[in-house]
KEBAMI-785658 format. One record per residue: residue number from 1; x negated, y negated, z negated of N, C-alpha, C in turn. Coordinates in Angstrom, 2 decimals. Layout:
<recs>
doke_n.x_n.y_n.z_ca.x_ca.y_ca.z_c.x_c.y_c.z
NUM_X_Y_Z_X_Y_Z_X_Y_Z .
...
</recs>
This chain:
<recs>
doke_n.x_n.y_n.z_ca.x_ca.y_ca.z_c.x_c.y_c.z
1_61.63_-56.55_11.32_61.76_-55.25_10.86_61.29_-54.29_12.03 .
2_61.49_-54.50_13.19_61.02_-53.44_14.27_59.59_-53.55_14.01 .
3_58.85_-54.47_13.85_57.34_-54.76_13.64_57.02_-53.64_12.55 .
4_57.68_-53.75_11.44_57.62_-52.85_10.16_57.66_-51.44_10.53 .
5_58.46_-51.06_11.45_58.92_-49.68_11.81_57.84_-48.95_12.77 .
6_57.35_-50.32_13.54_56.30_-49.86_14.58_54.94_-49.61_13.70 .
7_54.69_-50.27_13.05_53.61_-49.93_11.80_53.52_-48.89_11.14 .
8_54.85_-48.56_10.76_54.94_-47.12_9.74_54.88_-46.25_10.87 .
9_55.50_-46.12_11.99_55.29_-45.01_12.90_53.77_-44.87_13.57 .
10_53.28_-46.09_13.73_51.78_-45.75_13.81_50.86_-45.28_12.67 .
11_51.27_-45.95_11.57_50.63_-45.28_10.49_50.71_-43.54_10.51 .
12_52.06_-43.31_10.57_52.16_-41.99_10.56_51.34_-41.19_11.62 .
13_51.48_-41.77_13.02_50.84_-40.75_14.03_49.14_-40.89_13.52 .
14_48.72_-41.93_12.90_47.46_-41.76_12.37_47.28_-40.83_11.40 .
15_48.06_-40.73_10.48_47.72_-39.85_9.54_47.98_-38.44_9.98 .
16_49.05_-38.27_10.87_49.21_-36.77_11.60_47.84_-36.33_12.07 .
17_47.12_-37.20_13.17_45.96_-37.19_13.68_44.85_-36.71_12.61 .
18_44.79_-37.56_11.71_43.69_-37.34_10.69_43.96_-36.11_9.97 .
19_45.14_-35.70_9.56_45.57_-34.10_9.03_45.10_-33.23_9.95 .
20_45.31_-33.41_11.07_45.12_-32.15_12.40_43.39_-32.09_12.35 .
21_43.03_-33.35_12.54_41.37_-33.14_12.60_40.71_-32.59_11.22 .
22_41.24_-33.34_10.13_40.97_-32.71_8.84_40.78_-30.93_8.72 .
23_42.11_-30.55_9.13_42.23_-29.11_9.23_41.00_-28.49_10.07 .
24_40.82_-29.06_11.61_39.96_-28.53_12.22_38.42_-28.35_11.59 .
25_38.58_-29.78_10.98_36.97_-29.76_10.16_36.92_-28.55_9.13 .
26_37.89_-28.35_8.41_37.84_-27.40_7.40_37.60_-26.24_7.95 .
27_38.45_-25.88_9.00_38.29_-24.73_9.87_37.01_-24.20_10.27 .
28_36.12_-25.35_10.71_34.64_-25.32_11.54_34.10_-24.83_9.92 .
29_33.89_-25.57_8.82_33.31_-25.23_7.47_33.68_-24.07_7.09 .
30_34.90_-23.34_7.04_34.79_-22.23_6.84_34.23_-21.10_7.60 .
31_34.25_-21.33_8.95_33.44_-20.49_9.91_31.85_-20.58_9.62 .
32_31.34_-21.76_9.25_29.83_-21.82_9.07_29.67_-21.30_7.91 .
33_30.69_-21.32_6.88_30.24_-20.61_5.35_30.32_-19.14_5.79 .
34_31.16_-18.77_6.36_31.34_-17.04_6.42_30.10_-16.70_7.33 .
35_29.58_-17.20_8.37_28.30_-16.87_9.39_27.14_-17.00_8.16 .
36_26.98_-18.25_7.39_25.93_-18.12_6.50_26.23_-17.05_5.26 .
37_27.49_-16.86_4.98_27.76_-15.34_3.72_26.93_-14.21_4.72 .
38_27.46_-14.02_5.82_26.90_-12.86_6.56_25.42_-12.87_6.58 .
39_24.80_-13.97_6.95_23.30_-14.09_7.06_22.56_-13.59_5.84 .
40_23.26_-14.20_4.82_22.54_-14.05_3.53_22.84_-12.51_2.96 .
41_23.72_-12.04_3.31_23.99_-10.65_2.91_23.16_-9.61_3.49 .
42_23.06_-10.02_5.11_22.01_-9.20_5.63_20.80_-9.32_4.91 .
43_20.28_-10.49_4.73_18.84_-10.65_4.23_18.77_-9.93_2.88 .
44_20.02_-10.07_2.31_19.89_-9.51_0.65_19.89_-7.91_0.98 .
45_20.36_-7.26_1.97_20.45_-6.04_2.44_19.16_-5.48_2.78 .
46_18.51_-6.27_3.49_17.18_-6.02_3.71_15.83_-5.78_2.62 .
47_16.06_-6.89_1.70_15.36_-6.93_0.89_15.58_-6.05_-0.46 .
48_16.87_-5.28_-0.50_17.05_-4.22_-1.39_16.63_-3.01_-0.55 .
49_16.56_-2.85_0.83_15.98_-1.72_1.40_14.55_-1.66_1.16 .
50_13.93_-2.75_1.31_12.30_-2.78_1.04_12.22_-2.68_-0.58 .
51_12.84_-3.14_-1.29_12.66_-2.75_-2.87_12.87_-1.36_-2.89 .
52_13.89_-0.59_-2.61_13.82_0.73_-2.63_12.73_1.37_-2.14 .
53_12.23_1.21_-0.99_11.03_1.80_0.00_9.91_1.78_-1.03 .
54_9.65_0.54_-1.59_8.65_0.27_-2.51_8.79_1.29_-3.89 .
55_9.66_1.16_-4.40_9.98_2.11_-5.48_9.73_3.61_-5.12 .
56_10.30_3.93_-4.01_9.98_5.31_-3.61_8.50_5.56_-3.24 .
57_7.77_4.56_-2.62_6.53_4.96_-2.70_5.29_4.87_-3.66 .
58_6.29_3.97_-4.61_4.93_3.83_-5.72_4.76_5.07_-6.88 .
59_6.04_6.15_-6.44_5.67_7.54_-7.27_4.81_8.35_-6.47 .
60_4.16_7.96_-5.32_3.48_8.62_-4.56_1.61_8.20_-4.75 .
61_1.56_7.43_-5.53_0.29_6.58_-5.61_-0.15_7.16_-6.99 .
62_-1.62_7.72_-6.83_-2.19_8.11_-8.20_-2.44_6.91_-8.84 .
63_-2.25_7.08_-10.31_-2.51_5.86_-11.38_-3.81_5.79_-11.25 .
64_-4.45_4.51_-11.83_-5.83_4.11_-12.06_-6.61_5.08_-12.89 .
65_-5.77_5.39_-14.20_-6.34_6.38_-15.29_-6.70_7.65_-14.50 .
66_-5.55_7.99_-13.93_-6.04_9.49_-13.26_-7.26_9.69_-12.33 .
67_-6.97_8.67_-11.46_-8.15_8.32_-10.48_-9.47_8.07_-11.35 .
68_-9.89_7.40_-12.29_-10.94_7.42_-12.92_-11.31_8.39_-13.55 .
69_-10.28_9.46_-14.22_-10.68_10.48_-14.68_-11.37_11.70_-13.69 .
70_-10.59_11.53_-12.64_-11.07_12.60_-11.82_-12.49_12.37_-10.93 .
71_-12.79_10.90_-10.80_-13.98_10.45_-10.44_-14.97_10.74_-11.29 .
72_-14.75_10.50_-12.49_-15.66_10.65_-13.60_-16.29_11.99_-13.52 .
73_-15.01_13.02_-13.61_-15.22_14.57_-13.45_-16.16_14.69_-12.05 .
74_-15.68_14.48_-11.04_-16.65_14.76_-10.10_-17.96_14.25_-9.98 .
75_-18.13_13.06_-10.47_-19.51_12.51_-10.79_-20.37_13.18_-11.53 .
76_-19.76_13.73_-12.72_-20.55_14.82_-13.69_-20.75_16.11_-12.99 .
77_-20.06_16.62_-11.95_-20.37_17.69_-11.15_-21.30_17.75_-10.28 .
78_-21.53_16.57_-9.61_-22.50_16.19_-8.63_-23.97_15.85_-9.43 .
79_-23.93_15.41_-10.85_-24.91_15.11_-11.36_-25.64_16.45_-11.78 .
80_-24.77_17.29_-12.24_-25.14_18.58_-12.64_-25.72_19.24_-11.56 .
81_-25.06_19.07_-10.23_-25.73_19.95_-9.00_-26.96_19.35_-8.51 .
82_-27.18_17.90_-8.74_-28.42_17.43_-8.33_-29.38_17.78_-9.40 .
83_-29.02_17.89_-10.61_-30.22_18.52_-11.63_-30.48_19.92_-11.48 .
84_-29.60_20.83_-10.89_-29.81_22.23_-10.91_-30.77_22.20_-9.36 .
85_-30.49_21.16_-8.10_-31.29_21.40_-7.03_-32.87_21.13_-7.36 .
86_-32.96_19.92_-8.24_-34.39_19.60_-8.55_-35.04_20.76_-9.72 .
87_-34.19_21.44_-10.41_-34.84_22.41_-11.37_-35.38_23.66_-10.17 .
88_-34.50_23.93_-9.12_-34.65_25.21_-8.16_-36.08_24.45_-7.41 .
89_-35.78_23.22_-7.10_-37.09_22.72_-6.15_-38.24_22.72_-6.98 .
90_-38.11_22.47_-8.14_-39.50_22.48_-8.97_-40.08_23.94_-9.00 .
91_-39.21_24.71_-9.54_-39.58_26.02_-9.62_-40.04_26.91_-8.27 .
92_-39.57_26.59_-7.26_-40.23_26.97_-6.10_-41.59_26.34_-5.79 .
93_-41.67_25.16_-5.90_-42.93_24.28_-5.85_-43.97_25.27_-6.64 .
94_-43.60_25.53_-7.92_-44.50_26.30_-8.84_-44.58_27.64_-8.37 .
95_-43.89_28.19_-8.17_-43.66_29.73_-7.42_-44.87_29.37_-6.19 .
96_-44.75_28.68_-5.13_-45.60_28.66_-4.11_-46.97_28.33_-4.35 .
97_-47.08_27.51_-5.51_-48.66_26.99_-5.86_-49.35_28.24_-6.46 .
98_-48.48_28.83_-7.40_-49.09_29.99_-7.90_-49.27_31.21_-7.03 .
99_-48.33_31.47_-6.01_-48.55_32.39_-5.16_-49.78_32.30_-4.28 .
100_-50.19_31.23_-3.79_-51.40_30.60_-3.09_-52.94_31.67_-3.41 .
101_-52.77_31.32_-4.76_-54.22_32.05_-5.07_-53.87_33.51_-5.46 .
102_-52.88_34.04_-5.56_-52.50_35.51_-5.71_-52.58_36.19_-4.40 .
103_-52.09_35.53_-3.19_-52.12_36.01_-1.92_-53.37_35.80_-1.16 .
104_-54.30_34.66_-1.88_-55.67_34.75_-1.17_-56.33_35.86_-1.64 .
105_-56.14_36.06_-3.28_-56.83_37.49_-3.81_-56.63_38.60_-3.28 .
106_-55.05_38.73_-2.77_-55.08_39.91_-1.96_-55.76_40.03_-0.76 .
107_-55.58_38.90_0.07_-56.32_39.11_1.08_-57.94_39.32_1.03 .
108_-58.47_38.74_0.07_-60.09_38.78_-0.03_-60.11_40.39_-0.26 .
109_-59.23_41.08_-1.38_-59.39_42.25_-1.66_-59.23_43.11_-0.76 .
110_-58.09_42.81_0.43_-57.92_43.62_1.27_-59.09_43.85_2.40 .
111_-59.64_42.53_2.72_-60.77_42.43_3.66_-62.23_43.26_2.62 .
112_-62.39_43.36_1.45_-63.45_43.82_0.90_-63.23_45.48_1.01 .
113_-61.91_45.83_1.12_-61.84_47.23_0.82_-61.64_47.62_2.44 .
114_-61.28_47.11_3.51_-61.22_47.49_4.57_-62.59_47.50_5.49 .
115_-63.72_46.78_4.71_-64.83_46.71_5.42_-65.99_47.84_5.31 .
116_-65.60_48.60_4.06_-66.29_49.83_3.45_-66.32_50.74_4.43 .
</recs>
């Protein structure tokens, strides 16, 4: 009977030690879980801040349609200026070409008048 009692006490002590160790194991798991939660919460907060920043900056950009319209309008203005420049250049060339005989005639006429 003493042996049965000793075995029972021994089993009881083993059970007690197991329960204490098991509680410690759960405490460690609980702390690890809380640490992991804090890390995940921090990462989620960072991602939310980044998303907010992207949403805020997105309103500052010009849309593709608006940029295309403005680009086309500027291209038309440049084309009109290039056409005007070519027109003026052509007129100046014609004026210069027409002026040469006229100035040559005036020079000859002046020489004829001053020789007399």
